[in-house]
N, C-alpha and C positions, 0 to 999 in steps of 0.2 A: 567554425561557422556557428553562429548563434541561432536561436529559435526564430521562427517567423513571427511577425507581429500578430497580435490577436485582432480579430475583426472587432469593430466597435459593438459594444453590448448596450442595448437599451431595454431595460426591464424595470417595471415597477412591481414585479412579482414578490411575493413573500417567500424568501429563501430559508426560513427558519427550519424547515424539514430537511433541507439538503446542505446546509452550510453552518459551520461552527468554527470559532477560533479557539485553538488549544489554550492560549493564555487566558481566555475568559472562563474556562471551566473551573467550577469550584474545587477546592482541595479534596473533598470527599465525593467527587462525581462518580456515579455508578453507570457503567455501560449497559446494564441490563434493561434500562428503560428507553434505550435509543431506538429500537425497532419494535414494531407491533407484533412480531412473531419471534420465536426462539429458533429460527432456521439456522443452519450452519453459517458461521461467520468467516469471511475472507477479508484480508487487509492488503491494500496496495500502497507501498511507500513510493513517493514521487509520482503522483498522478498526472502531473502536467495539465494538459488540456482535457483530461478525463476520457480519452478515447477508449482505453481498456475498461475503465470503471463503468462507463455508459453501456458499452457492448455487453460486458459480462453480466451486468444487472438485468438487462433486457433478456439475454439468452438463458439466464439461470434465475428465474423468479422464486425458486425455492431456497435461495441462498441470500444472505445479507452481506453487504459490502461496505467497507470503510476505506475511503481514499484519503491519503495524507499528502499534503503539498505545502512546501515552505513558502512559496511565492503567492502572495495574496491575490494578485490579478489573475493568476492561473486557477487558483482555488475558486474564486468567484465565477470565472468563466465556466468551469466544470459544474458548479452548483446550478448555474443558470441553465445549462444543457440538461441536467437531471430534472430540474423543475419543469422545463418546457415539454419534456417527453412524459412527465408524470410518473417518474420512477419512484417507487415507495421503498425499495429495498437497498438503497445506496445513499450514503452521506459523505460529504467531503469535509475534512478538518484542515484548517490552515494553521501552519506552525511547524514546530520541530517534531517530526515523526518519531525520532528516536526517543525523545522525552515522552511522547504519547504512549508508545509501546511499553516503555519502562514503568510509567506511573499509572496508566489507566486501563491497561489490558490485563485481566486476571489470568492466572496460570491455567494452562490446558483448556483454552476456550476457542482457539482459532483453528480452522480446518486447513487454511492455506494462507501463505504470505507471498505476495508478488512484488518483485523488484525488477523493473524493466528498463534497460538502457540508462542506468544512472551516469551522472557526469564522471568521466574517468580521471579527472584531475591529473593531467599529463605530467606536470613538472614534479620532480622528486620531492621537493619541499612541500608540495600541496597534497601528496598522497594520503596524508593523515586526515584529509577532509572526505575521503571516500565513504560512501554510505555502507559498503560491505566492510565492516570492521568487527572487532571482538565484542564490543558492547551490543551491536545489533544482533549478532549471531547468538549471544547469550540470551537475549530477549526472545528471539525467534524460537530457540530451543525451549524456552520456558513457556511461551504462550501457545505453542502448537499442541494439539491433542495427540495422543499416540497414533502414529500413522499419518499425521498431518504432513503437508508438503510445503517446501520452499521453492518457488519458481523464480529463477534468476536468469536474465538474458542480458547479454552485452554484445556489441559488435567490435569490441577491442580485445584482441587475443591475449595481450598481457594482463589485462584486468580479469579476464575469464580464468586464466591459469592461476593467478595469485588468489583469486576468490575461491577456486576449487581447493587449493592447498589450505587456505584458511578455514574453510568449512570442514575439511577432514581433520584439521588440528583442534578446532574449537568446539565441535559438536559431534553427536552420534548420528547425524543425518546421513542417509545413504544416497549416493549419486555422484555425478550426474547420470541419469538414466537415458539410454537411447530412446528415441521416440517410440519404437515398437515395444519397449519394455515398460513404458509408463502405465500405471494403473488407470483404469477407466474411472471417471467420476460418476457419482450416483445421480446425476441429472440426465 
């Protein structure tokens, strides 16, 4: 079953504070000037319609959020939602999130990486397209600060099991942790 269609969006708003295309970034782009504060940074890969990004930015105003979405129509939809609410601590980038993490995120600068319900790519020949792969995990390990967290949720048992195995093989991250053992956030 595919995603529901997006409702029509009519906006003449300036989205420059909330939307950027990864391919349009200059070669030497510096993430440091993205936000007006140096609050802790969190990244969401596959933001979709921006439900998590929007909620998290509102609930945690002392944190900065970057959403990464490959589909332009969903990235624009998310940016419009951020702009309408006037959220200043979140930005959506459209394009290849793996490229963005690898090329533009400095080492040990991210407090949390969020990957929620990625496409499971059911067919065996398509599994190479899964977002949870060795490259992503190497970048997650690199960009996380010591004690940083990877939040990964899926509703596909096989995807969960293979991802947990891959995380254990490819990183020094600890987990998964049962809900009662998860550390409290500083917000």
